[in-house]
N, C-alpha and C positions, 0 to 999 in steps of 0.2 A: 507801731513802734513800741518797745519793751518800757515798763513802767519805770525801770531805773535808769533809763537814759533820758527821761523827761525831766525838765528842770521844775515844772509847776505840775503837780500831781492832785488828783481828786483823792476821797476817801478810799476808794476800791483799789486805785493805784499805789497809794501810800500803805494801805494794809498789806497789799503784797510785797511790797519793797521792804517793809518792817517785820514781816512775817507774823502778823496778828490779825485777828478777824476785823471786819469793818465795825461790827458792834463794839469791841475792845478798843478800837481806835476812836471811836465816837465818846466812848465813855473817858478815855485819857484826855481829849479835847475839853469836853464840858468840865473836867476836875483841874483844867488848866495844867496838866502834867507833860504836854507836848506842844511845840510850838506849830500854830496852824492860822489861818487868817480866813475871812469870809470874803468871797467874791459873789456879790448878788446874794443868793440864799444859799450858796454852796460852799462847804469848808475845802479850803484849798491848803497844800503843803509844799514848801520850797524844798527842794532835794538838798540845796547846799546849807541850808539852815537846819535840816533834819540831821544831815551828816555831821555838822557842827555839834548839835544837841547831843547825837550820840557818842561823838569824841569825849565831849566834857563830863557825860554820865559815866563813861567807862574809864577816863581816867582819874576820877575821884572815887571809884569804887561803887557807883550806883547804877550799874549797867541794867539792873532789873527794873522794870517799871511796877512790879508788884512787890510785897514786903515778904512773900513767900520764897523759901530757900528754894534752889534747884533740887531736882529729885535726887541727883547723885549725891549732893551734900546732905539731904535728909536722911538717905540711906547710910552715909558715913556717920552721921550723929546718932545713928540708933533708930531712925525711923520716926523722928519727932515731927 
């Protein structure tokens, strides 16, 4: 079953779905930047909640998880 078709995903599946490394996703979880919950001793991610979270972030202009500008924006701004 593909990661994006599961309702509840583990770290590996959610990192693939979001396009970030598992290590980065762990950092976001511990920094409370992304919605997750623990089931036993494992972090889990509910797809519908992640989708809603991404929609909220993108609709208010906070689609980036980091404060870095995208490479194209940095290049357009003179490489800052």
